VMD Tcl script that draws the C-alpha trace (Angstrom):
set ca {
  {64.76 103.59 -69.98}
  {62.78 102.25 -67.01}
  {59.11 102.76 -66.71}
  {58.02 105.09 -63.79}
  {55.48 102.56 -62.64}
  {58.25 99.98 -62.32}
  {60.23 102.42 -60.13}
  {57.27 103.00 -57.84}
  {56.81 99.27 -57.45}
  {60.47 98.87 -56.53}
  {60.19 101.61 -53.91}
  {57.10 99.96 -52.49}
  {58.86 96.63 -52.21}
  {61.80 98.27 -50.41}
  {59.50 99.86 -47.79}
  {57.80 96.55 -47.14}
  {61.10 94.75 -46.64}
  {62.31 97.56 -44.26}
  {59.13 97.36 -42.19}
  {59.40 93.59 -41.91}
  {62.99 93.83 -40.62}
  {62.00 96.46 -38.01}
  {59.13 94.33 -36.77}
  {61.41 91.32 -36.39}
  {64.00 93.40 -34.51}
  {61.42 94.86 -32.09}
  {59.80 91.50 -31.40}
  {63.16 89.90 -30.57}
  {63.59 89.00 -26.79}
  {65.29 91.82 -24.78}
  {65.32 94.15 -27.73}
  {64.59 97.86 -27.23}
  {61.71 99.39 -29.05}
  {63.14 102.35 -30.93}
  {60.94 104.98 -32.33}
  {59.75 104.05 -35.76}
  {60.88 106.36 -38.48}
  {60.28 106.26 -42.09}
  {63.30 106.62 -44.34}
  {64.20 110.27 -44.71}
  {61.96 111.29 -41.79}
  {63.62 113.59 -39.21}
  {62.40 112.86 -35.64}
  {64.90 115.13 -33.71}
  {62.83 117.40 -31.35}
  {63.36 121.12 -31.76}
  {65.42 122.87 -29.02}
  {63.46 124.52 -26.22}
  {63.27 128.27 -26.37}
  {64.77 130.39 -23.51}
  {61.68 132.50 -23.52}
  {59.41 129.67 -22.39}
  {56.98 130.12 -19.42}
  {58.58 130.70 -15.99}
  {57.52 129.54 -12.44}
  {55.41 131.97 -10.31}
  {58.07 132.07 -7.50}
  {60.77 133.29 -9.89}
  {58.48 135.81 -11.40}
  {57.66 137.36 -7.91}
  {61.18 137.28 -6.46}
  {62.53 140.45 -7.98}
  {59.46 142.67 -7.30}
  {59.37 141.38 -3.71}
  {63.02 142.28 -3.19}
  {62.44 145.79 -4.48}
  {59.40 146.12 -2.22}
  {61.22 144.95 0.94}
  {64.33 147.07 0.37}
  {62.74 150.36 1.57}
  {61.26 148.57 4.59}
  {64.66 147.18 5.51}
  {66.22 150.62 5.14}
  {63.57 152.18 7.38}
  {64.00 149.49 10.05}
  {67.80 149.77 9.94}
  {67.60 153.56 10.18}
  {65.23 153.32 13.16}
  {67.52 150.98 15.07}
  {70.54 153.10 14.25}
  {68.93 156.36 15.33}
  {67.28 155.03 18.48}
  {70.17 152.74 19.33}
  {73.36 153.74 21.11}
  {71.54 154.59 24.35}
  {73.14 151.66 26.18}
  {76.79 151.86 27.22}
  {78.31 148.41 27.62}
  {81.67 147.39 29.04}
  {83.22 144.20 30.33}
  {85.95 146.00 32.29}
  {84.07 145.54 35.53}
  {84.44 143.38 38.61}
  {82.47 142.64 41.77}
  {83.68 144.43 44.90}
  {82.50 144.49 48.51}
  {83.51 145.85 51.91}
  {86.48 143.78 53.04}
  {88.24 144.29 56.37}
  {91.24 142.69 58.00}
  {90.10 141.87 61.54}
  {92.41 142.92 64.36}
  {92.33 144.44 67.82}
  {94.30 147.21 69.53}
  {95.33 145.09 72.53}
  {97.95 142.38 72.74}
  {97.38 138.99 74.29}
  {97.22 135.25 73.93}
  {94.44 133.84 71.76}
  {92.13 131.86 74.01}
  {89.39 130.78 71.60}
  {88.50 130.95 67.88}
  {84.74 130.63 67.38}
  {84.43 130.56 63.57}
  {85.61 128.41 60.70}
  {87.03 129.33 57.33}
  {84.46 130.70 54.82}
  {81.74 130.75 57.47}
  {78.85 133.20 57.18}
  {78.48 135.45 60.22}
  {76.04 138.15 61.30}
  {76.92 141.56 62.63}
  {78.29 141.52 66.22}
  {78.87 137.75 66.20}
  {81.87 136.79 68.36}
  {84.79 135.71 66.16}
  {87.64 135.09 68.60}
  {88.73 135.94 72.16}
  {92.00 136.81 73.87}
  {92.94 135.86 77.42}
  {91.20 138.58 79.46}
  {92.66 137.91 82.93}
  {95.31 140.69 82.81}
  {92.70 143.13 81.56}
  {90.18 142.22 84.26}
  {92.84 142.82 86.92}
  {93.70 146.16 85.35}
  {90.03 147.13 85.39}
  {89.70 146.25 89.08}
  {92.75 148.35 89.87}
  {91.36 151.29 87.91}
  {88.01 151.03 89.70}
  {89.80 151.02 93.06}
  {91.73 154.10 92.00}
  {88.47 155.89 91.26}
  {87.33 155.22 94.82}
  {90.64 156.37 96.29}
  {90.55 159.58 94.29}
  {87.02 160.31 95.41}
  {87.95 159.75 99.04}
  {91.02 161.98 98.72}
  {88.97 164.80 97.27}
  {86.35 164.48 99.99}
  {89.12 164.58 102.60}
  {90.54 167.72 101.01}
  {87.15 169.38 101.11}
  {86.87 168.49 104.81}
  {90.37 169.84 105.48}
  {89.48 173.01 103.65}
  {86.43 173.58 105.83}
  {88.46 172.87 108.99}
  {91.16 175.22 107.82}
  {88.58 177.87 107.16}
  {87.47 177.59 110.79}
  {91.05 177.92 112.00}
  {91.60 180.95 109.82}
  {88.47 182.60 111.19}
  {89.66 181.93 114.75}
  {93.12 183.24 113.91}
  {91.59 186.44 112.57}
  {89.69 186.86 115.84}
  {92.88 186.28 117.82}
  {94.67 188.91 115.78}
  {91.87 191.40 116.35}
  {91.88 190.73 120.10}
  {95.64 191.02 120.38}
  {95.64 194.25 118.39}
  {93.18 195.79 120.86}
  {95.26 194.56 123.80}
  {98.45 195.87 122.24}
  {96.95 199.33 121.69}
  {95.76 199.38 125.31}
  {99.25 198.51 126.51}
  {100.65 201.28 124.33}
  {98.42 203.84 126.05}
  {99.24 202.52 129.49}
  {102.96 202.48 128.97}
  {102.84 205.98 127.56}
  {101.39 207.14 130.93}
  {103.66 204.85 132.95}
  {100.66 202.88 134.19}
  {102.00 199.43 133.15}
  {105.40 197.85 133.22}
  {107.49 197.39 130.09}
  {107.19 193.63 130.37}
  {103.43 193.74 129.93}
  {103.83 195.91 126.85}
  {106.42 193.56 125.33}
  {104.23 190.54 126.04}
  {101.26 192.13 124.33}
  {103.37 193.01 121.30}
  {104.80 189.48 120.99}
  {101.36 187.95 121.36}
  {100.05 190.13 118.54}
  {102.93 189.23 116.26}
  {102.44 185.52 116.95}
  {98.75 185.75 116.14}
  {99.50 187.55 112.91}
  {102.06 184.93 111.88}
  {99.63 182.13 112.69}
  {96.93 183.79 110.58}
  {99.32 184.14 107.65}
  {100.34 180.47 107.92}
  {96.77 179.23 108.12}
  {95.75 181.44 105.21}
  {98.58 179.98 103.10}
  {97.57 176.43 103.99}
  {93.98 177.21 103.10}
  {95.05 178.50 99.69}
  {97.04 175.30 99.09}
  {94.04 173.14 99.89}
  {91.89 175.26 97.60}
  {94.44 174.81 94.81}
  {94.27 171.03 95.25}
  {90.52 171.34 94.88}
  {90.96 173.09 91.51}
  {90.28 176.52 93.03}
  {86.65 175.67 93.75}
  {86.36 173.80 97.05}
  {82.58 173.81 96.89}
  {82.39 172.12 93.46}
  {81.14 168.50 93.32}
  {83.78 165.80 93.45}
  {82.61 164.46 90.06}
  {83.68 167.71 88.40}
  {87.24 167.61 89.72}
  {89.96 166.89 87.10}
  {91.61 164.24 89.26}
  {88.36 162.36 89.56}
  {87.70 162.64 85.83}
  {91.21 161.35 85.15}
  {90.61 158.31 87.33}
  {87.32 157.70 85.54}
  {89.09 157.89 82.18}
  {91.66 155.35 83.36}
  {88.86 153.06 84.46}
  {87.05 153.45 81.15}
  {90.26 152.72 79.24}
  {90.76 149.54 81.23}
  {87.16 148.54 80.52}
  {87.64 149.28 76.82}
  {90.74 147.14 76.62}
  {88.92 144.33 78.39}
  {86.05 144.59 75.90}
  {88.48 144.50 72.98}
  {89.76 141.10 74.04}
  {86.54 139.82 72.44}
  {86.52 140.54 68.69}
  {83.13 140.76 66.98}
  {82.06 140.98 63.34}
  {81.76 144.65 62.28}
  {79.15 143.70 59.66}
  {77.43 140.68 58.18}
  {79.63 138.71 55.82}
  {81.90 135.72 55.30}
  {85.16 135.20 57.19}
  {88.17 133.88 55.34}
  {91.79 132.94 56.10}
  {90.67 131.85 59.57}
  {93.25 129.04 59.91}
  {95.98 131.67 60.21}
  {94.83 132.23 63.82}
  {95.08 129.42 66.36}
  {94.36 129.20 70.12}
  {97.46 129.73 72.25}
  {99.03 132.02 69.68}
  {100.29 135.40 70.90}
  {98.66 138.18 68.94}
  {100.25 141.61 68.95}
  {98.10 144.71 68.81}
  {97.03 145.86 65.32}
  {97.96 142.47 63.80}
  {95.47 141.16 61.22}
  {93.96 137.88 62.41}
  {91.86 137.08 59.32}
  {89.50 138.83 56.91}
  {85.77 139.34 56.59}
  {84.00 140.14 53.30}
  {80.63 141.87 53.42}
  {77.63 140.00 52.06}
  {75.27 142.98 52.16}
  {77.23 145.92 50.79}
  {78.26 144.72 47.31}
  {78.99 146.90 44.29}
  {80.58 146.72 40.84}
  {83.82 148.56 40.18}
  {84.15 149.42 36.51}
  {86.75 151.32 34.48}
  {85.16 152.23 31.13}
  {86.93 154.30 28.52}
  {86.56 158.04 28.73}
  {84.86 158.01 25.32}
  {82.17 155.69 26.70}
  {81.15 158.02 29.52}
  {79.78 160.83 27.37}
  {76.19 160.40 28.52}
  {76.66 158.28 31.65}
  {75.41 159.98 34.82}
  {74.95 158.89 38.46}
  {71.50 157.46 39.08}
  {71.13 155.74 35.70}
  {69.89 152.16 35.59}
  {72.38 149.37 34.94}
  {72.08 145.69 34.07}
  {74.75 143.42 35.51}
  {75.68 140.02 34.08}
  {78.27 137.90 35.85}
  {80.42 135.48 33.87}
  {80.09 132.88 36.62}
  {76.29 132.76 36.37}
  {75.13 132.70 32.72}
  {71.47 133.55 32.34}
  {71.23 135.59 35.55}
  {70.94 139.36 35.66}
  {71.19 141.85 38.50}
  {69.79 145.36 38.53}
  {71.98 148.22 39.61}
  {72.35 151.99 39.69}
  {75.33 154.15 38.79}
  {76.47 155.33 42.21}
  {79.40 157.59 41.43}
  {82.04 158.41 38.83}
  {85.61 159.20 39.83}
  {86.77 162.82 39.38}
  {90.09 161.61 37.97}
  {91.34 158.89 35.66}
  {92.86 155.73 37.06}
  {96.33 156.69 35.82}
  {96.20 159.94 37.81}
  {96.67 157.96 41.02}
  {99.61 155.97 39.70}
  {102.94 156.21 41.51}
  {104.58 156.83 38.14}
  {102.17 158.99 36.12}
  {102.54 159.18 32.37}
  {104.98 161.80 31.05}
  {103.12 163.62 28.28}
  {105.77 166.24 27.57}
  {108.21 163.89 25.87}
  {108.69 163.90 22.12}
  {107.51 160.32 21.63}
  {104.16 160.88 23.29}
  {101.34 158.64 22.08}
  {97.74 159.38 22.94}
  {96.14 156.65 25.03}
  {92.45 156.55 25.82}
  {92.08 156.97 29.58}
  {89.85 154.91 31.82}
  {87.67 156.50 34.49}
  {86.75 154.46 37.59}
  {83.01 154.14 38.12}
  {81.03 152.54 40.92}
  {77.69 150.79 40.36}
  {75.49 149.90 43.32}
  {73.96 146.41 43.13}
  {70.36 146.12 44.25}
  {69.37 143.32 46.59}
  {68.18 140.27 44.67}
  {66.80 137.52 46.94}
  {67.17 134.08 45.43}
  {70.06 135.04 43.16}
  {73.44 133.28 43.44}
  {75.98 134.93 45.75}
  {78.30 137.55 44.28}
  {81.94 137.14 45.24}
  {84.69 139.72 45.17}
  {86.68 139.68 41.95}
  {84.06 138.09 39.69}
  {84.10 139.38 36.11}
  {81.06 141.37 35.09}
  {79.48 142.57 31.84}
  {77.89 145.94 32.55}
  {75.20 147.68 30.49}
  {74.00 151.18 31.41}
  {70.91 152.76 29.90}
  {71.93 156.39 29.34}
  {68.59 157.30 27.76}
  {70.42 159.18 25.01}
  {69.81 157.80 21.46}
  {72.51 157.92 18.83}
  {70.59 160.18 16.44}
  {71.41 160.91 12.82}
  {75.00 161.22 11.66}
  {76.36 164.73 11.62}
  {76.37 165.12 7.85}
  {72.72 164.05 7.59}
  {71.74 166.35 10.43}
  {73.52 169.25 8.77}
  {71.88 168.40 5.45}
  {68.37 168.38 6.90}
  {68.97 171.23 9.34}
  {68.83 169.08 12.50}
  {71.29 168.53 15.30}
  {73.42 165.44 15.55}
  {73.80 163.17 18.48}
}
mol new
graphics top color blue
foreach p $ca { graphics top sphere $p radius 0.5 }
foreach p [lrange $ca 0 end-1] q [lrange $ca 1 end] { graphics top cylinder $p $q radius 0.2 }
display resetview
């Protein structure tokens, strides 16, 4: 049996040999330096525990979330309750006064004084017709006024002369009546011959007939003077008629020159050329107003609950991003757009489907110097401040005893 001291010496020799080999291996060129371990020694590090110390950010994240949640709910509730006061729609387009220019007289176009898409002011001359026939007609009408005046003055003079003749005829009748009565008395007493009596009677009858004729002529002259021979010539219907004819000729002459009815921009001008015959009431070209501009919108009927005339509106035009115009609700149509259709919807049929109606609305655009020009037909995004917040939902209002929106 081995001695224990011999065993300990053997173990000591083994450790020395192992240490020498490790030193040689570590000192070799390019060799890694492993961790030195004694035989039987366990150097594996223990696993880290899940319950080790955490970072401060992770430790504050959850309490911060719970603290911000009520704030977020309050803010969301505020915006929900106070929101909904603005009605927005993109079913809106720019409109303006637009007129097809024409005249009520016919003639040959003499001159066109504007170009296509030119800006014009009110009463600017746009084009002219040949005015020679109309100037001649005016001269003729003015001459007719003078002739009518002279005729009426002559009638008044004839009436006064006829009055004098009638007065003289009345005197002649009175004289002949006295003479006839005298002859009657004389012939009754056989103091005058029958021939003298017959002559006196015939003279009286002639005077009476002359008086009747002159009286009839006087009445005819008075009738031509509208029954009032002493009235001024200017009040006579014939004179007024001649004046009306003269004024009509002057009006037609004035209408040979066509002017702008309002400030705006003319368009489709090339359709009218000098030398062209233009019939009355024919559209020459168009003018679009640059001052009277509005927005025509057709929002849904459900969007007009709190919209009223006079409310402020914000107008954004697709053509000009970043620009805004101020406006005011001018009017709301009393009927839906479909009510004016030539073929209105038939709601009594069995396959009827409810369709949300659209109500035409007009928004007046306020003048905005320096802003880009608004053109008819441009698409618009319209926002109207109704001043009526959304309020709490109905079930919450009923729960807390309030009134919903």
